[in-house]
Residue frames as a rotation matrix with the C-alpha (Angstrom) as fourth column:
MET 1
-0.887 -0.188 0.422 -1.89
0.462 -0.342 0.818 -40.12
-0.010 0.921 0.390 26.65
ALA 2
0.014 0.940 -0.340 -4.94
0.844 -0.193 -0.501 -38.23
-0.536 -0.280 -0.796 27.89
THR 3
-0.398 -0.244 -0.884 -3.61
-0.083 -0.950 0.300 -35.17
-0.914 0.193 0.358 26.05
ILE 4
-0.917 0.008 -0.398 -4.53
-0.398 -0.051 0.916 -36.57
-0.013 0.999 0.050 22.64
ASN 5
-0.709 0.703 -0.058 -7.85
0.701 0.711 0.056 -38.01
0.081 -0.001 -0.997 23.81
LYS 6
-0.518 0.544 -0.660 -9.66
-0.060 -0.793 -0.606 -34.72
-0.853 -0.274 0.443 23.33
PRO 7
0.279 0.722 0.633 -12.58
0.653 0.341 -0.676 -34.74
-0.704 0.602 -0.376 20.89
ILE 8
0.812 0.024 -0.583 -11.36
-0.298 -0.842 -0.450 -31.55
-0.501 0.539 -0.677 19.20
PHE 9
-0.253 -0.963 -0.089 -7.98
-0.698 0.118 0.706 -33.17
-0.670 0.241 -0.702 18.45
TRP 10
-0.567 0.066 0.821 -9.59
0.344 0.925 0.163 -36.26
-0.748 0.375 -0.547 16.94
GLY 11
0.601 0.799 -0.007 -12.01
0.393 -0.303 -0.868 -34.07
-0.696 0.519 -0.496 14.98
LEU 12
0.487 -0.526 -0.697 -9.07
-0.717 -0.697 0.025 -32.22
-0.499 0.487 -0.717 13.44
ALA 13
-0.579 -0.730 0.362 -7.26
-0.429 0.651 0.627 -35.50
-0.693 0.208 -0.690 12.73
LEU 14
-0.154 0.618 0.771 -10.34
0.614 0.671 -0.416 -36.93
-0.774 0.409 -0.482 11.02
LEU 15
0.791 0.389 -0.472 -10.76
-0.050 -0.727 -0.685 -33.72
-0.609 0.565 -0.556 9.02
PHE 16
-0.031 -0.903 -0.429 -7.15
-0.827 -0.217 0.518 -34.01
-0.561 0.371 -0.740 7.87
LEU 17
-0.708 -0.238 0.665 -7.60
0.017 0.935 0.353 -37.66
-0.706 0.261 -0.658 6.89
ALA 18
0.278 0.887 0.368 -10.92
0.572 0.155 -0.806 -36.98
-0.772 0.434 -0.464 5.12
HIS 19
0.680 -0.076 -0.730 -9.34
-0.466 -0.812 -0.350 -34.15
-0.566 0.578 -0.587 3.14
GLN 20
-0.420 -0.902 -0.098 -6.36
-0.715 0.263 0.648 -36.29
-0.559 0.342 -0.756 2.16
LEU 21
-0.494 0.329 0.805 -8.67
0.383 0.913 -0.138 -39.15
-0.780 0.240 -0.577 1.13
SER 22
0.600 0.800 -0.012 -10.92
0.365 -0.286 -0.886 -36.89
-0.712 0.527 -0.464 -0.93
GLN 23
0.547 -0.446 -0.708 -7.97
-0.675 -0.735 -0.059 -35.14
-0.495 0.510 -0.703 -2.58
LYS 24
-0.407 -0.904 -0.128 -5.54
-0.837 0.313 0.448 -38.00
-0.365 0.290 -0.885 -3.21
VAL 25
-0.797 0.112 0.594 -7.77
0.138 0.990 -0.001 -41.07
-0.588 0.082 -0.805 -3.54
LEU 26
0.083 0.957 0.278 -11.13
0.693 0.145 -0.706 -39.78
-0.716 0.251 -0.651 -4.75
GLY 27
-0.614 -0.449 0.650 -9.70
0.787 -0.408 0.462 -36.94
0.058 0.795 0.604 -6.83
ILE 28
0.563 0.819 0.109 -12.10
0.782 -0.571 0.249 -34.38
0.266 -0.055 -0.962 -5.38
SER 29
-0.548 -0.820 0.164 -10.66
0.757 -0.570 -0.318 -30.89
0.355 -0.050 0.934 -5.38
PHE 30
0.782 0.576 -0.237 -11.53
0.623 -0.714 0.321 -27.94
0.015 -0.399 -0.917 -3.19
PRO 31
0.314 -0.791 0.524 -8.92
0.486 -0.340 -0.805 -25.41
0.815 0.508 0.278 -4.35
PHE 32
0.295 -0.207 0.933 -8.88
-0.624 -0.781 0.024 -23.20
0.724 -0.589 -0.359 -1.23
LEU 33
0.827 0.052 0.559 -8.86
-0.499 0.525 0.690 -26.18
-0.258 -0.850 0.460 1.14
ASP 34
0.820 -0.564 0.098 -6.28
0.547 0.724 -0.420 -28.00
0.166 0.399 0.902 -0.98
GLN 35
0.245 -0.747 0.617 -4.03
0.153 -0.599 -0.786 -24.98
0.957 0.288 -0.032 -0.68
TYR 36
-0.302 -0.390 0.870 -4.36
-0.564 -0.663 -0.492 -24.08
0.768 -0.640 -0.020 3.01
LEU 37
0.725 0.667 0.173 -6.19
-0.517 0.360 0.776 -26.69
0.455 -0.652 0.606 5.11
ASP 38
0.630 -0.525 -0.573 -3.18
0.563 0.816 -0.129 -28.95
0.535 -0.242 0.809 5.66
THR 39
-0.447 -0.846 0.292 -0.97
0.390 -0.478 -0.788 -26.05
0.806 -0.238 0.543 6.71
PHE 40
-0.037 0.515 0.857 -3.69
-0.721 -0.607 0.334 -24.83
0.692 -0.605 0.393 9.09
LEU 41
0.876 0.476 -0.076 -4.09
-0.320 0.692 0.647 -28.29
0.360 -0.543 0.758 10.64
LEU 42
0.201 -0.889 -0.412 -0.34
0.274 0.454 -0.848 -28.94
0.941 0.057 0.335 10.96
PRO 43
-0.565 -0.533 0.630 0.25
-0.419 -0.472 -0.776 -26.86
0.711 -0.702 0.043 14.12
PRO 44
0.194 0.642 0.742 -2.71
-0.975 0.042 0.218 -28.10
0.109 -0.765 0.634 16.19
LEU 45
0.926 0.166 -0.338 -1.99
-0.175 0.985 0.004 -31.75
0.333 0.055 0.941 15.35
LEU 46
0.164 -0.959 -0.230 1.79
0.313 0.272 -0.910 -31.54
0.935 0.077 0.345 15.68
LEU 47
-0.478 -0.386 0.789 1.80
-0.506 -0.613 -0.607 -29.34
0.718 -0.689 0.098 18.78
THR 48
0.537 0.694 0.479 -0.78
-0.824 0.311 0.474 -31.52
0.180 -0.650 0.739 20.56
GLY 49
0.825 -0.310 -0.473 1.45
0.239 0.949 -0.206 -34.54
0.512 0.057 0.857 19.98
LEU 50
-0.209 -0.954 0.213 4.47
0.198 -0.255 -0.946 -32.58
0.958 -0.156 0.242 21.17
LEU 51
-0.116 0.260 0.959 2.59
-0.854 -0.519 0.038 -31.40
0.507 -0.814 0.282 24.26
ALA 52
0.891 0.453 -0.007 1.63
-0.403 0.799 0.446 -35.00
0.208 -0.395 0.895 25.05
GLU 53
0.461 -0.802 -0.379 5.25
0.466 0.583 -0.666 -36.07
0.755 0.131 0.642 24.63
TRP 54
-0.400 -0.649 0.647 6.58
-0.209 -0.623 -0.754 -33.30
0.893 -0.436 0.113 26.88
ARG 55
0.289 0.590 0.754 4.00
-0.894 -0.115 0.433 -34.04
0.342 -0.799 0.494 29.57
ASP 56
0.987 0.156 -0.042 4.87
-0.138 0.949 0.284 -37.73
0.085 -0.274 0.958 29.61
LEU 57
0.491 -0.862 -0.126 8.56
0.504 0.399 -0.766 -37.86
0.710 0.312 0.631 28.67
TYR 58
-0.485 -0.718 0.499 9.66
0.051 -0.593 -0.803 -34.99
0.873 -0.364 0.325 30.87
GLN 59
-0.271 0.478 -0.835 7.08
0.902 0.430 -0.046 -35.81
0.337 -0.766 -0.548 33.55
LEU 60
-0.930 -0.057 0.362 5.71
0.011 -0.992 -0.128 -32.26
0.366 -0.115 0.923 33.52
GLY 61
-0.720 0.689 -0.081 2.25
0.317 0.223 -0.922 -33.45
-0.617 -0.689 -0.379 34.47
GLU 62
-0.263 0.754 0.602 -1.22
0.965 0.194 0.178 -33.05
0.017 0.628 -0.778 33.04
ARG 63
0.608 0.498 -0.618 -1.45
0.572 -0.815 -0.094 -29.41
-0.550 -0.297 -0.781 34.11
TYR 64
-0.395 -0.856 -0.334 1.52
0.289 -0.460 0.839 -28.33
-0.872 0.235 0.429 31.96
ILE 65
0.801 0.509 0.314 0.80
0.475 -0.223 -0.851 -26.11
-0.363 0.831 -0.421 28.95
PHE 66
-0.102 -0.832 0.545 3.17
0.968 -0.208 -0.137 -24.48
0.227 0.514 0.827 26.48
PRO 67
-0.025 0.026 -0.999 3.99
0.444 -0.895 -0.034 -20.94
-0.896 -0.445 0.011 27.61
ALA 68
0.869 0.458 -0.186 3.28
0.078 -0.499 -0.863 -18.32
-0.488 0.735 -0.470 24.93
LEU 69
0.290 -0.837 -0.465 6.99
-0.856 -0.444 0.265 -17.77
-0.428 0.321 -0.845 24.23
VAL 70
-0.555 -0.453 0.698 7.61
-0.169 0.883 0.439 -21.49
-0.815 0.126 -0.566 23.67
LEU 71
0.274 0.753 0.598 4.61
0.575 0.370 -0.730 -21.62
-0.771 0.543 -0.332 21.36
VAL 72
0.826 -0.044 -0.563 5.89
-0.382 -0.777 -0.500 -18.64
-0.415 0.627 -0.659 19.38
LEU 73
-0.183 -0.978 -0.097 9.32
-0.822 0.099 0.561 -20.27
-0.539 0.182 -0.822 19.03
LEU 74
-0.438 0.096 0.894 7.79
0.241 0.970 0.014 -23.59
-0.866 0.222 -0.448 17.92
THR 75
0.675 0.730 0.107 5.66
0.359 -0.198 -0.912 -21.73
-0.645 0.654 -0.395 15.38
VAL 76
0.512 -0.587 -0.627 8.73
-0.755 -0.656 -0.001 -19.91
-0.411 0.474 -0.779 14.04
VAL 77
-0.547 -0.707 0.448 10.48
-0.419 0.695 0.585 -23.28
-0.725 0.132 -0.676 13.64
LEU 78
0.008 0.645 0.764 7.46
0.576 0.622 -0.530 -24.59
-0.817 0.445 -0.367 11.70
LEU 79
0.855 0.335 -0.396 7.43
-0.053 -0.703 -0.710 -21.49
-0.516 0.628 -0.583 9.52
ILE 80
0.089 -0.913 -0.398 11.15
-0.868 -0.267 0.419 -21.64
-0.488 0.308 -0.817 8.75
THR 81
-0.572 -0.313 0.758 10.99
-0.075 0.941 0.331 -25.36
-0.817 0.133 -0.561 8.05
SER 82
0.082 0.724 0.685 7.94
0.686 0.457 -0.565 -25.28
-0.723 0.516 -0.460 5.81
GLU 83
0.916 0.383 -0.115 8.54
0.209 -0.704 -0.679 -21.97
-0.341 0.598 -0.725 4.04
MET 84
0.507 -0.796 -0.332 12.33
-0.843 -0.538 0.002 -21.91
-0.180 0.279 -0.943 3.69
VAL 85
-0.378 -0.742 0.553 13.93
-0.614 0.648 0.450 -25.30
-0.693 -0.169 -0.701 4.27
PHE 86
0.031 0.449 0.893 11.50
0.335 0.837 -0.433 -27.56
-0.942 0.313 -0.124 2.39
PRO 87
0.934 0.335 -0.125 11.27
0.001 -0.353 -0.936 -25.30
-0.357 0.874 -0.330 -0.71
SER 88
0.313 -0.888 -0.336 15.06
-0.932 -0.355 0.069 -25.16
-0.181 0.291 -0.939 -0.88
LEU 89
-0.474 -0.503 0.722 15.29
-0.450 0.844 0.293 -28.98
-0.757 -0.186 -0.627 -0.76
SER 90
-0.571 0.365 0.736 12.57
0.657 0.740 0.142 -29.86
-0.493 0.565 -0.662 -3.26
SER 91
-0.968 0.246 -0.037 10.73
-0.208 -0.718 0.664 -28.20
0.137 0.651 0.746 -6.12
GLN 92
-0.388 0.872 -0.299 7.55
0.604 0.485 0.633 -29.92
0.697 0.065 -0.714 -4.90
PHE 93
0.143 0.371 -0.918 7.37
0.931 -0.366 -0.003 -27.32
-0.337 -0.853 -0.398 -2.11
THR 94
-0.172 -0.173 0.970 6.79
0.573 -0.818 -0.045 -23.64
0.801 0.548 0.240 -2.71
ALA 95
-0.781 -0.110 -0.615 7.07
0.580 -0.493 -0.648 -20.77
-0.232 -0.863 0.449 -0.29
ASP 96
-0.203 0.805 0.558 3.79
0.488 -0.410 0.770 -18.92
0.849 0.429 -0.310 0.09
PRO 97
-0.879 -0.163 0.448 3.14
-0.247 -0.648 -0.721 -16.11
0.407 -0.744 0.529 2.58
TYR 98
0.069 0.974 0.215 -0.45
-0.875 -0.045 0.482 -17.31
0.479 -0.221 0.849 2.94
ASP 99
0.346 -0.070 -0.936 0.86
0.255 0.967 0.021 -20.70
0.903 -0.246 0.352 4.06
GLY 100
-0.741 -0.661 -0.117 2.76
0.341 -0.220 -0.914 -18.83
0.579 -0.717 0.389 6.75
LEU 101
-0.560 0.636 0.531 -0.45
-0.765 -0.643 -0.036 -17.08
0.319 -0.427 0.846 7.78
SER 102
0.409 0.731 -0.546 -2.24
-0.481 0.681 0.552 -20.43
0.776 0.037 0.630 7.78
ILE 103
-0.107 -0.549 -0.829 0.40
0.544 0.665 -0.511 -21.94
0.832 -0.505 0.228 10.08
ALA 104
-0.926 -0.238 0.294 0.21
-0.067 -0.661 -0.747 -18.94
0.372 -0.712 0.596 12.40
LEU 105
-0.154 0.953 0.262 -3.59
-0.895 -0.247 0.371 -19.21
0.419 -0.178 0.891 12.56
GLY 106
0.414 0.237 -0.879 -3.30
-0.020 0.968 0.252 -22.95
0.910 -0.087 0.405 13.25
SER 107
-0.584 -0.689 -0.430 -0.92
0.489 0.125 -0.863 -22.19
0.648 -0.714 0.264 16.13
LEU 108
-0.770 0.391 0.504 -3.40
-0.586 -0.746 -0.317 -19.66
0.252 -0.539 0.804 17.52
PHE 109
0.297 0.886 -0.358 -6.13
-0.633 0.463 0.620 -22.29
0.715 0.043 0.698 17.25
PHE 110
0.038 -0.383 -0.923 -3.92
0.466 0.824 -0.323 -24.68
0.884 -0.418 0.210 19.22
TYR 111
-0.871 -0.469 0.149 -3.19
0.122 -0.499 -0.858 -22.00
0.476 -0.729 0.492 21.83
PHE 112
-0.565 0.702 0.433 -6.83
-0.801 -0.592 -0.087 -21.16
0.195 -0.396 0.897 22.46
PHE 113
0.418 0.894 -0.162 -8.45
-0.854 0.448 0.265 -24.59
0.309 0.027 0.951 22.16
LEU 114
0.714 -0.154 -0.683 -5.89
0.084 0.987 -0.134 -27.35
0.695 0.038 0.718 22.76
ASN 115
-0.395 -0.918 0.000 -3.13
0.198 -0.085 -0.977 -25.87
0.897 -0.386 0.215 24.92
ARG 116
0.287 0.618 0.732 -5.10
-0.722 -0.362 0.589 -26.41
0.629 -0.698 0.342 28.10
PRO 117
-0.748 -0.470 0.469 -4.35
-0.664 0.540 -0.518 -28.25
-0.010 -0.698 -0.716 31.31
LEU 118
-0.489 0.587 -0.645 -6.18
0.121 0.778 0.617 -31.52
0.864 0.223 -0.452 31.63
GLN 119
0.276 0.671 0.688 -9.00
-0.699 -0.351 0.623 -31.47
0.660 -0.653 0.372 34.14
GLU 120
-0.768 -0.486 0.417 -8.24
-0.634 0.487 -0.601 -33.05
0.089 -0.726 -0.682 37.42
ARG 121
-0.427 0.601 -0.676 -10.10
0.093 0.773 0.628 -36.26
0.899 0.205 -0.386 37.93
LYS 122
-0.368 0.406 0.837 -12.80
-0.896 -0.395 -0.202 -35.82
0.249 -0.824 0.509 40.54
ILE 123
-0.854 0.065 -0.516 -13.61
0.150 0.981 -0.125 -38.84
0.498 -0.184 -0.847 42.61
SER 124
-0.041 0.937 0.346 -17.24
-0.578 -0.305 0.757 -39.14
0.815 -0.169 0.554 43.55
SER 125
-0.919 -0.266 0.292 -18.06
-0.382 0.417 -0.825 -40.27
0.098 -0.869 -0.484 47.06
VAL 126
0.003 0.999 -0.036 -21.48
-0.984 0.010 0.180 -41.62
0.180 0.035 0.983 46.12
């Protein structure tokens, strides 16, 4: 599970948890963050977990990364699910084009910062 042991992943996870704690438990509101932070963080957190699963489950190795087309398709699935399916199932969800933009930006963040091959372990001969 070296894929999820990246500091940037854990930083995003802690940011998500801190925001949820401040919003739901402490009652602190940051309107812009309350609206878009979770949808921005969804793709990097979800796709990193999915990348870890694919590397391990399908034995693709630590050098495997999602090709751009696969990432686009996964992002489209997230967009359809969060902006069409969920709002049609519950009135607690609303479709918002800015949520779609937030998800797309989160996917780009994943692509540039987390969708990287793991470094090969170098063995020192000292």
